[in-house]
C-alpha positions in Angstrom: -40.2 85.3 87.1 -40.5 84.3 83.4 -43.3 81.8 84.2 -45.1 84.5 86.3 -44.8 86.9 83.4 -46.2 84.4 80.9 -49.2 83.7 83.2 -49.8 87.4 83.7 -49.7 88.2 80.0 -51.9 85.2 79.1 -54.5 86.2 81.7 -54.5 89.8 80.6 -54.8 88.9 76.9 -57.7 86.5 77.5 -59.5 89.1 79.7 -59.2 91.8 77.1 -60.4 89.4 74.4 -63.4 88.5 76.5 -64.3 92.1 77.1 -64.0 92.8 73.3 -66.0 89.8 72.3 -68.7 90.8 74.7 -68.9 94.4 73.6 -72.4 94.0 72.2 -73.8 92.1 75.2 -75.1 95.3 76.8 -78.3 94.3 74.9 -78.3 90.8 76.4 -79.0 89.1 79.7 -78.1 90.0 82.4 -77.1 93.6 81.8 -80.2 94.7 79.9 -82.4 93.4 82.7 -80.4 95.3 85.4 -80.6 98.4 83.3 -84.4 98.1 82.6 -85.3 97.4 86.2 -83.4 100.4 87.5 -84.7 102.5 84.6 -88.2 101.6 85.5 -87.5 102.4 89.1 -86.2 105.9 88.1 -89.4 106.5 86.2 -91.4 105.7 89.3 -92.5 102.2 88.2 -92.2 99.4 90.8 -90.1 96.8 88.9 -90.9 94.0 91.3 -94.6 94.0 90.4 -95.5 91.4 87.7 -97.2 94.2 85.7 -94.2 96.5 85.8 -93.4 96.3 82.1 -97.0 97.1 81.2 -97.0 100.2 83.4 -93.7 101.5 82.0 -92.9 102.8 78.5 -90.9 100.5 76.2 -87.4 100.1 77.5 -84.4 101.4 75.6 -83.7 97.9 74.3 -87.2 97.3 72.9 -87.1 93.9 74.6 -89.5 92.3 77.1 -88.3 91.8 80.6 -89.8 89.9 83.5 -90.4 91.5 86.9 -87.3 92.2 88.9 -85.7 89.3 90.7 -82.8 91.2 92.2 -82.8 92.9 95.6 -84.0 96.5 96.0 -80.5 97.7 97.2 -78.9 96.4 94.0 -81.6 98.0 91.8 -81.4 101.3 93.6 -77.6 101.5 93.6 -77.5 100.5 89.9 -80.0 103.3 89.0 -77.4 106.1 88.4 -76.0 104.1 85.5 -79.4 104.5 83.7 -78.6 108.2 83.3 -76.1 107.0 80.7 -76.9 105.3 77.4 -77.0 101.5 77.7 -73.7 101.0 75.9 -71.8 103.5 78.0 -73.4 102.2 81.1 -72.3 98.7 80.2 -68.7 99.7 79.9 -68.8 101.6 83.1 -70.2 98.5 84.8 -67.6 96.1 83.3 -64.8 98.5 84.2 -66.1 98.7 87.8 -66.1 94.9 87.9 -62.5 94.6 86.7 -61.4 97.3 89.2 -63.2 95.4 92.0 -61.3 92.2 91.0 -57.9 93.9 91.1 -58.8 95.6 94.3 -59.8 92.3 96.0 -56.6 90.6 94.9 -54.5 93.5 96.1 -56.2 93.3 99.5 -55.7 89.6 99.7 -52.0 89.8 98.7 -51.4 92.5 101.4 -52.6 90.1 104.1 -49.8 87.6 103.2 -46.8 87.9 105.6 -44.4 88.9 104.2 -46.2 90.3 101.2 -45.1 88.5 98.0 -42.9 90.2 95.4 -44.0 91.2 92.0 -43.6 87.8 90.3 -46.0 86.0 92.6 -48.5 88.9 92.4 -48.4 88.8 88.6 -48.9 85.1 88.6 -51.8 85.3 91.0 -53.6 87.9 88.9 -52.9 86.1 85.7 -54.2 82.8 87.2 -57.5 84.4 88.3 -57.9 86.0 84.9 -57.4 82.6 83.3 -60.0 80.9 85.5 -62.9 80.2 83.1 -65.6 81.4 85.4 -64.0 84.8 85.7 -64.9 85.1 82.0 -68.3 83.7 82.6 -68.9 86.4 85.2 -67.9 89.1 82.6 -70.0 87.4 79.9 -73.1 87.6 82.1 -72.1 91.1 83.4 -72.5 89.7 86.9 -71.6 91.6 90.1 -69.3 88.7 91.2 -66.2 90.8 91.5 -68.0 93.5 93.4 -69.1 90.9 95.9 -65.6 89.5 96.1 -64.2 92.9 96.9 -66.8 93.6 99.6 -66.3 90.2 101.3 -62.5 90.5 101.2 -62.7 94.1 102.5 -64.9 93.0 105.3 -62.5 90.3 106.3 -59.5 92.6 106.1 -61.2 95.4 108.1 -62.0 92.9 110.8 -58.4 91.6 111.0 -57.3 95.2 111.5 -59.7 95.8 114.3 -62.2 98.0 112.4 -65.5 96.3 113.1 -67.8 99.1 111.8 -66.2 99.0 108.4 -66.1 95.2 108.4 -69.8 95.1 109.2 -70.6 97.7 106.6 -68.9 95.8 103.8 -70.5 92.5 104.7 -73.9 94.1 105.2 -73.7 95.8 101.8 -72.7 92.4 100.2 -75.7 90.8 101.8 -78.1 93.6 100.8 -76.9 93.2 97.2 -77.2 89.5 96.9 -78.6 88.0 100.2 -76.5 84.8 100.4 -73.3 86.5 101.5 -75.1 87.0 104.8 -74.1 83.4 105.6 -70.4 84.5 105.6 -71.3 86.2 108.9 -70.8 82.7 110.4 -67.1 83.1 110.0 -67.1 86.2 112.2 -69.7 84.7 114.6 -67.8 81.5 115.3 -64.4 83.3 115.4 -66.0 85.4 118.1 -65.8 88.7 116.3 -68.7 90.0 118.3 -68.5 93.7 117.3 -68.3 92.9 113.6 -71.3 90.6 113.9 -73.2 93.3 115.8 -72.4 96.0 113.2 -73.2 93.7 110.3 -76.7 92.9 111.8 -77.4 96.5 112.6 -76.3 97.9 109.3 -78.1 95.2 107.3 -81.4 96.0 109.2 -80.8 99.7 108.5 -80.3 98.9 104.9 -83.5 97.0 104.6 -85.4 100.1 105.9 -83.4 102.6 103.9 -83.9 100.9 100.6 -87.6 100.3 101.2 -89.2 97.6 103.4 -92.2 97.4 101.0 -89.8 96.7 98.1 -88.2 94.0 100.1 -91.5 92.3 100.7 -92.4 92.5 97.0 -89.0 91.1 96.1 -89.6 88.0 98.3 -93.2 87.7 97.0 -92.6 88.2 93.3 -88.9 88.3 92.6 -87.4 85.2 94.2 -87.2 82.6 91.4 -89.3 79.4 91.7 -87.8 76.0 90.9 -90.4 75.3 88.3 -88.7 77.8 86.0 -86.8 75.9 83.3 -83.8 78.1 83.2 -82.9 76.9 86.7 -82.1 73.4 85.4 -79.1 73.9 83.1 -76.5 72.2 85.1 -74.7 75.4 86.2 -75.9 75.6 89.8 -73.7 74.9 92.7 -76.3 75.1 95.5 -77.7 72.2 97.4 -81.4 72.9 97.0 -81.3 73.5 93.2 -79.2 70.4 92.5 -81.4 68.1 94.7 -84.4 69.5 92.9 -82.8 68.8 89.5 -81.9 65.2 90.5 -85.5 64.5 91.5 -87.1 66.5 88.7 -85.0 64.6 86.1 -87.1 61.5 87.1 -90.4 62.9 88.3 -90.7 66.2 86.4 -90.6 69.8 87.6 -93.9 69.4 89.5 -92.7 66.9 92.0 -95.3 64.6 93.6 -96.1 65.7 97.2 -94.2 62.9 98.8 -91.1 63.5 96.6 -91.3 67.3 97.3 -91.3 66.5 101.0 -88.3 64.3 100.5 -86.5 67.1 98.6 -87.2 69.5 101.5 -85.9 67.1 104.1 -82.8 66.2 102.2 -82.1 69.9 101.3 -82.4 70.8 105.0 -80.3 67.9 106.2 -77.5 68.6 103.8 -77.6 72.3 104.5 -77.4 71.7 108.2 -74.5 69.2 107.7 -72.5 71.8 105.7 -73.1 74.5 108.3 -72.3 72.1 111.1 -69.0 71.2 109.4 -68.1 74.9 108.8 -68.9 75.7 112.4 -66.9 72.8 113.8 -63.9 73.6 111.6 -64.0 77.3 112.4 -64.0 76.7 116.1 -61.4 74.0 116.0 -58.8 75.1 113.5 -56.1 77.6 114.2 -56.7 81.1 112.8 -53.1 82.3 112.2 -51.3 82.7 108.9 -53.0 81.5 105.8 -55.5 79.4 107.7 -57.6 82.4 108.5 -58.1 83.0 104.8 -58.9 79.3 104.3 -61.6 79.6 107.1 -63.1 82.6 105.3 -63.2 80.6 102.1 -65.0 77.7 103.9 -67.8 80.2 104.7 -67.9 81.6 101.2 -68.4 78.0 99.9 -71.0 77.5 102.6 -72.9 80.6 101.4 -72.8 79.4 97.8 -74.1 76.0 98.7 -76.9 77.3 100.9 -78.0 79.7 98.2 -81.0 78.3 96.3 -79.7 79.5 92.9 -76.0 80.1 93.1 -74.4 79.8 89.7 -71.0 78.8 88.4 -70.2 82.3 87.4 -70.0 83.0 91.1 -67.1 80.6 91.6 -64.5 83.4 91.5 -65.7 84.2 95.0 -63.6 81.2 96.2 -60.4 82.8 94.9 -59.1 83.4 98.5 -59.0 79.6 99.1 -56.7 78.9 96.2 -54.5 81.9 96.9 -53.9 81.0 100.6 -53.3 77.3 99.8 -50.8 78.3 97.1 -49.1 80.7 99.6 -48.8 77.9 102.1 -47.3 75.5 99.6 -44.9 78.0 98.2 -43.3 78.7 101.6 -42.8 75.0 102.1 -45.4 74.3 104.8 -46.6 70.7 105.2 -50.1 70.2 103.8 -52.6 67.3 103.8 -52.1 65.2 100.7 -55.8 64.0 100.6 -57.0 67.6 100.9 -54.8 68.7 98.0 -56.0 65.8 95.8 -59.6 66.7 96.5 -58.9 70.4 95.8 -57.3 69.4 92.5 -60.3 67.2 91.6 -62.7 70.0 92.5 -60.7 72.5 90.4 -60.8 70.1 87.5 -64.6 69.7 88.0 -64.9 73.5 87.8 -62.8 73.9 84.6 -63.9 70.9 82.4 -67.7 71.5 82.3 -67.0 75.1 81.2 -65.8 73.7 77.9 -68.2 70.7 77.7 -71.9 71.0 77.7 -72.4 67.2 78.1 -70.3 67.2 81.3 -72.1 70.4 82.5 -75.5 68.7 82.2 -74.3 66.1 84.7 -74.2 68.9 87.3 -70.5 68.3 87.9 -70.2 71.9 89.3 -72.1 70.9 92.4 -70.0 67.8 93.0 -66.8 69.8 92.4 -68.0 72.4 95.0 -68.6 69.6 97.5 -65.1 68.2 96.9 -63.6 71.7 97.2 -65.5 72.3 100.5 -64.3 69.0 102.0 -60.8 69.8 100.8 -60.9 73.2 102.5 -62.1 71.7 105.8 -59.3 69.0 105.7 -56.6 71.6 104.9 -57.8 73.9 107.6 -57.8 71.3 110.3 -54.8 69.2 109.4 -52.5 72.1 108.6 -54.0 74.7 110.9 -51.7 73.7 113.8 -48.7 73.7 111.6 -48.3 77.4 111.0 -44.7 78.5 110.4 -43.3 81.9 109.9 -43.1 82.8 106.2 -39.7 83.1 104.7 -38.5 86.5 103.4 -40.4 87.9 100.5 -37.6 87.2 98.1 -38.2 83.5 98.4 -41.6 83.9 96.8 -40.2 84.4 93.3 
């Protein structure tokens, strides 16, 4: 209990300090862009058009902003915050993110059987708050914790035989950020047919409700191109962006035709390999106990690696993986040593570059993600058939 209390206090203190230090970042990327795009939309200006800023009056920040590169549902749903002054909207947004984080952790802890007592819960919350990329998500005012809550809620609704709500949560996550759609592979290959059907139907409905023409403009103008220099800062965790960086570091951003063809082939091959591994593990591994949460985590990692521009500040999305592995170890279940070593190396690869620009430029985040993905696959398969009943909750502390 004392250790759990120390971790909890340390995590809470660092989170409060981060929020305080970032108190003026409502004028910075990414928040001021979210606000400006939704503000333009509220004024009747199409923010996805390249000439949007020229058509709109000066934004409240008096700063230039490029055309919108976020999805129409995200921009529409953010729009009510533009009724507030930017600073007030910023604090509402950040408060919402923190509430989503706590909500996601609460849902995850409730799926452990038996539920852990207060000491383990406090330690888990503190550990997530100490994870460097939780602070990066807050620094960038990213919707990472909102996505985490939607994904976890979808998984939990499905486990409790509520396919409509499970589909609604996942469809909303995919409408906000697109790449969470890949997490549908978890439900598909676990044969959760009704959840898959509801997700597909509700996603299609969302595309129509939030404006099909906006969606087409988003794909035409908003999707970032790999020639943009800000995509090559070593913070990506996706396959495509990292392969482009590896080749561009030698040939330049405008890759020769033959090298560009090679990039496309390698990106497709690696993406297929990751999906094939996730499918095979999902169909082979047992889905009881903590293993079900690990399988969900495998598909979260798959979604991040398939995304063309997933960033390190989205790494808190793999929180379920660490939580369920920790739960398995704490109750004394046998785990694969190699998998644990790879997981530890991956975690180290996530933490160290956060504090070292030199290491970050070596794109260690991507290699750490690969190591973590392989670790998750190994732990799911080799420990999946060794599910034991958890001890009484008192043993958690």
